[in-house]
C-alpha positions in Angstrom: -23.5 9.5 53.4 -20.8 7.0 52.6 -18.4 9.2 54.4 -20.6 9.2 57.5 -20.9 5.4 57.4 -17.2 5.0 57.0 -16.6 7.2 60.1 -19.1 5.2 62.1 -17.6 1.8 61.1 -14.1 2.9 61.8 -12.8 1.3 65.0 -12.3 3.6 67.9 -8.8 4.4 68.9 -7.6 2.5 72.0 -6.9 4.8 74.9 -3.2 5.5 75.6 -1.9 3.0 78.2 -1.2 4.5 81.5 1.8 3.5 83.6 0.9 1.0 86.2 1.2 2.2 89.8 2.0 -0.2 92.6 -1.3 -1.4 94.0 -1.8 -1.3 97.7 0.8 -0.7 100.5 2.8 -3.9 99.9 5.6 -2.4 97.8 6.1 0.4 100.3 6.1 -2.0 103.2 8.8 -4.1 101.6 10.9 -1.0 100.8 10.5 0.2 104.4 11.4 -3.2 105.8 14.5 -3.4 103.6 15.7 0.0 104.7 15.1 -0.9 108.3 17.0 -4.2 108.1 20.0 -2.4 106.4 20.1 0.3 109.1 19.7 -1.9 112.2 23.4 -2.6 112.8 24.0 1.1 113.1 21.5 1.6 116.0 20.8 -1.6 118.0 23.1 -3.4 120.4 24.7 -6.8 120.1 21.8 -8.8 121.7 19.4 -7.7 119.0 21.9 -8.4 116.2 22.6 -11.9 117.5 18.9 -12.5 117.9 18.3 -11.4 114.4 21.1 -13.6 113.1 19.6 -16.6 114.8 16.3 -15.8 113.3 17.7 -15.5 109.8 19.6 -18.8 110.1 16.4 -20.4 111.3 14.4 -18.9 108.4 16.9 -20.4 105.9 16.5 -23.8 107.4 12.8 -23.5 107.6 12.6 -22.5 103.9 14.3 -25.8 103.0 12.0 -27.9 105.2 8.9 -26.1 103.9 9.9 -27.1 100.3 10.1 -30.7 101.5 7.2 -30.9 103.9 4.9 -28.0 103.0 5.2 -28.1 99.2 6.0 -31.8 98.5 4.3 -33.5 101.4 7.3 -35.3 102.7 7.6 -35.4 106.5 11.1 -35.1 107.8 12.2 -35.4 111.4 15.9 -35.3 110.7 16.4 -31.7 109.6 18.8 -31.1 112.6 21.1 -33.8 111.2 21.7 -31.8 108.0 22.2 -28.6 110.0 24.9 -30.4 112.0 26.5 -31.6 108.7 26.7 -28.0 107.5 28.1 -26.7 110.8 30.7 -29.4 111.4 31.5 -29.6 107.8 32.5 -26.0 107.7 34.6 -26.5 110.9 36.4 -29.5 109.4 37.1 -27.8 106.0 38.2 -24.4 107.4 39.9 -25.6 110.6 43.7 -25.4 110.7 44.3 -28.6 112.7 46.5 -26.9 115.2 44.1 -27.7 118.0 44.4 -31.4 117.4 41.1 -31.6 115.6 40.5 -32.4 111.9 41.0 -29.4 109.7 41.9 -29.0 106.0 42.8 -25.3 106.3 40.7 -24.2 103.3 39.6 -20.6 102.8 36.4 -19.8 104.7 34.3 -19.1 101.6 35.4 -22.4 100.0 34.8 -24.3 103.3 31.2 -22.8 103.5 30.5 -23.9 99.9 31.8 -27.4 100.5 29.9 -27.7 103.7 26.6 -26.9 101.9 27.6 -29.4 99.2 28.4 -32.0 101.8 24.9 -31.6 103.3 23.5 -32.0 99.8 25.6 -35.2 99.4 24.3 -36.5 102.7 20.8 -35.8 101.5 21.6 -37.5 98.2 22.7 -40.6 100.0 19.4 -40.7 101.8 17.3 -39.6 98.8 16.6 -43.1 97.4 14.8 -43.8 100.7 13.1 -40.4 100.6 12.0 -41.0 97.0 10.1 -44.2 97.9 8.7 -43.6 101.4 6.1 -41.1 102.4 4.1 -39.9 105.4 4.9 -41.3 108.8 7.2 -44.0 107.3 9.5 -41.3 106.0 9.3 -39.4 109.3 10.4 -42.5 111.2 13.2 -43.2 108.7 14.5 -39.6 109.0 14.3 -39.9 112.8 17.0 -42.5 112.6 19.3 -39.7 111.2 19.1 -37.9 114.5 20.2 -40.9 116.5 23.0 -41.7 114.1 24.1 -38.0 114.0 24.1 -37.7 117.8 26.2 -40.8 118.2 28.8 -39.6 115.7 28.9 -36.1 117.1 29.5 -37.3 120.6 32.1 -40.0 119.8 34.1 -38.7 116.8 36.3 -36.6 119.0 38.9 -35.8 116.3 36.2 -34.4 114.0 33.7 -32.8 116.4 35.5 -32.3 119.6 33.2 -34.6 121.5 30.7 -33.3 124.1 32.4 -29.9 124.5 32.3 -29.3 120.7 34.9 -27.2 118.8 35.6 -23.6 117.9 34.4 -22.3 114.6 37.1 -20.8 112.3 36.6 -17.2 111.2 35.1 -16.7 107.8 37.1 -14.6 105.4 35.4 -13.2 102.3 37.0 -10.9 99.7 39.7 -10.0 102.2 37.2 -9.1 104.9 37.4 -11.2 108.1 34.2 -11.7 110.0 35.7 -11.5 113.4 35.8 -9.0 116.2 38.4 -6.8 114.6 36.8 -3.3 114.4 35.8 -2.0 111.0 34.5 1.5 111.3 31.6 2.4 109.0 30.1 5.9 109.3 31.6 6.2 112.8 30.1 2.9 114.0 32.5 0.0 114.9 31.5 -3.1 113.1 32.4 -6.4 114.9 31.6 -9.9 113.9 27.8 -9.6 114.6 27.5 -6.5 112.3 29.5 -8.0 109.5 27.6 -11.3 109.7 24.3 -9.4 109.7 24.7 -8.3 106.1 26.0 -11.6 105.0 23.1 -13.5 106.5 20.7 -10.9 105.1 22.1 -11.5 101.6 21.9 -15.3 102.0 18.4 -15.2 103.3 17.2 -12.9 100.5 18.8 -15.1 97.8 17.5 -18.3 99.4 14.0 -16.9 99.7 13.9 -15.7 96.1 15.3 -18.9 94.7 12.7 -21.0 96.6 10.0 -18.6 95.5 11.0 -19.0 91.9 10.9 -22.8 92.2 7.4 -22.8 93.7 6.1 -20.4 91.1 7.5 -22.4 88.2 7.0 -25.8 86.7 8.8 -27.7 89.5 6.6 -26.0 92.1 3.4 -27.2 90.3 4.8 -30.7 90.1 5.7 -30.7 93.8 2.2 -29.5 94.8 0.7 -32.2 92.5 2.8 -34.9 94.3 1.7 -33.5 97.7 -2.0 -33.4 96.8 -2.3 -36.6 94.8 0.7 -38.7 94.2 -0.9 -41.2 91.9 -2.6 -38.6 89.7 0.8 -36.7 89.4 2.4 -39.9 88.2 -0.3 -40.5 85.7 0.2 -36.9 84.3 3.9 -37.7 83.7 5.5 -36.3 86.8 8.5 -38.4 87.9 7.4 -38.7 91.5 10.4 -40.6 93.0 12.9 -38.3 91.1 11.2 -35.1 92.3 11.0 -36.4 95.9 14.7 -37.3 95.9 15.7 -33.9 94.3 13.6 -31.9 96.8 15.2 -33.8 99.7 18.6 -32.9 98.4 17.7 -29.3 98.0 16.2 -29.2 101.5 19.3 -30.7 102.9 21.4 -28.0 101.3 19.3 -25.3 102.8 19.7 -26.9 106.1 23.5 -27.1 105.6 23.6 -23.4 104.8 21.6 -22.6 107.9 24.1 -24.8 109.9 27.0 -22.8 108.5 25.4 -19.5 109.5 24.5 -20.8 113.0 28.1 -22.0 113.5 29.5 -18.6 112.5 27.1 -16.9 114.9 27.6 -19.3 117.8 31.4 -19.3 117.2 31.4 -22.8 118.8 29.6 -26.0 117.7 28.1 -28.2 120.4 26.6 -31.7 119.6 23.8 -31.4 122.1 22.2 -28.5 120.2 21.6 -30.6 117.0 19.2 -33.0 118.5 15.5 -34.0 118.4 14.3 -30.7 119.9 15.8 -28.7 117.1 14.1 -30.8 114.5 10.7 -30.4 116.3 11.3 -26.6 116.4 11.7 -26.5 112.6 8.5 -28.4 112.1 6.8 -25.9 114.5 8.3 -23.1 112.4 6.6 -24.2 109.1 3.3 -25.1 110.7 3.0 -21.7 112.6 4.3 -19.7 109.7 2.3 -21.5 106.9 2.9 -24.7 105.1 4.0 -24.4 101.4 4.9 -20.7 101.7 8.3 -19.1 101.6 7.0 -16.1 103.6 5.5 -18.6 106.1 8.8 -20.3 106.6 10.5 -16.9 107.3 7.8 -15.7 109.6 7.7 -19.0 111.5 11.5 -19.1 111.8 11.6 -15.6 113.2 8.8 -16.4 115.6 10.1 -19.6 117.0 13.8 -18.5 117.2 13.1 -15.1 118.8 10.6 -16.2 121.4 13.0 -18.0 123.8 15.5 -15.2 123.5 13.0 -12.5 124.3 11.6 -14.5 127.2 15.2 -14.9 128.5 15.9 -11.2 128.0 12.8 -10.0 129.9 12.3 -12.9 132.4 12.7 -10.5 135.3 9.6 -8.5 134.3 7.4 -11.3 133.0 5.0 -13.3 135.3 5.8 -16.9 136.0 9.0 -16.7 133.9 12.4 -16.6 135.7 16.0 -17.7 135.3 16.6 -21.5 135.5 16.9 -22.8 139.0 15.0 -19.8 140.7 11.6 -21.5 141.1 9.7 -20.3 138.1 9.3 -21.5 134.5 12.6 -21.3 132.6 12.5 -19.2 129.4 13.3 -22.2 127.2 10.4 -24.2 128.7 8.0 -21.3 128.5 8.9 -20.7 124.9 8.1 -24.4 124.1 4.8 -24.1 125.9 3.9 -21.0 123.9 4.8 -22.2 120.4 3.4 -25.6 121.2 0.1 -23.8 121.9 0.7 -21.8 118.7 1.0 -25.0 116.7 -2.3 -26.3 118.1 -4.0 -23.0 117.4 -2.6 -22.9 113.8 -3.8 -26.5 113.1 -7.3 -26.0 114.5 -8.1 -22.4 113.6 -5.5 -21.1 111.0 -4.3 -24.0 108.7 -2.6 -21.4 106.5 -0.4 -20.2 109.4 0.4 -16.6 110.3 0.8 -15.6 106.6 -2.9 -16.4 106.1 -3.7 -13.5 108.4 -1.6 -11.1 106.4 -3.2 -12.4 103.2 -6.7 -11.8 104.6 -5.9 -8.3 105.6 -4.4 -7.6 102.2 -7.5 -8.9 100.4 -9.8 -6.8 102.6 -7.7 -3.7 101.9 -7.7 -4.4 98.2 -11.4 -5.0 98.0 -12.0 -1.8 100.0 -9.9 0.2 97.5 -11.8 -1.3 94.6 -15.0 0.0 96.1 
């Protein structure tokens, strides 16, 4: 009898743990997307590669702005200024000076690092103001950066080349020159666009993972607390001014890196590009994609940067869209109308941006599997 009681009271053995399988289609989709992005330079023409490079550069800058505006709640209208600092900083550090413009002749990789650091320093100079202002006041203050930057870019001829801009020095990394010199890979000649594709892909992946780690850690929780309730965050011990200043510097460095990539893709920097419209486009990117989300910044950057290029590419077959000066709506204007309407639609009907749609579908698929 005691043996029977002992057997009944003995705890049941825990079932052997089974290996966890990836749940849902998301891991497979990410794998397929990675393979597709790696294979694209072997199959698509130069137009699509350049369009993708512009999209990846825009996504990098949008990630930085989303950390500042979407996650910390600081409105910035001067993001284009820091892109210009990165682009022209790279030209000044890597330029040879033989064309009569300022150039230190540094190696391309070192010039790129210094240009990103210079953008961070510029953000650090402005960070005391960013740490104390918020909302529309900070937006107006950062708006002044655009006017200051445009004045310097158009008038500092020795540094920027003036209205006509300046050529961008070729980047050299580990003995590989990112120029038009052919590098044959698996029978496919790789020019500057193909080489830059993989560099931009690595930078975007690293930048997205770094920002994702910040948002999922303690700094991300502090940033969200500052955004949602500044006074409560301060009471809980969060150094509000210090966090705001630090995020502003980090956002400026992301913008500087995006400026370097844009300069390498354009192969010529023009002051007019880094104006008010570019800053508004970056705000549209994070609103359309999704505020406070790294994926939203990437999606919004791809959407806003690709739209005018696609309209320009297919203007001859699209209604009401035609080449500039031919009587219809120019592709650039049409793209602004469309993503302006997308911003209004996102604010009214989809506050979480385009990534909210993907999240809803994933939730529905998961609940369907559970049933």
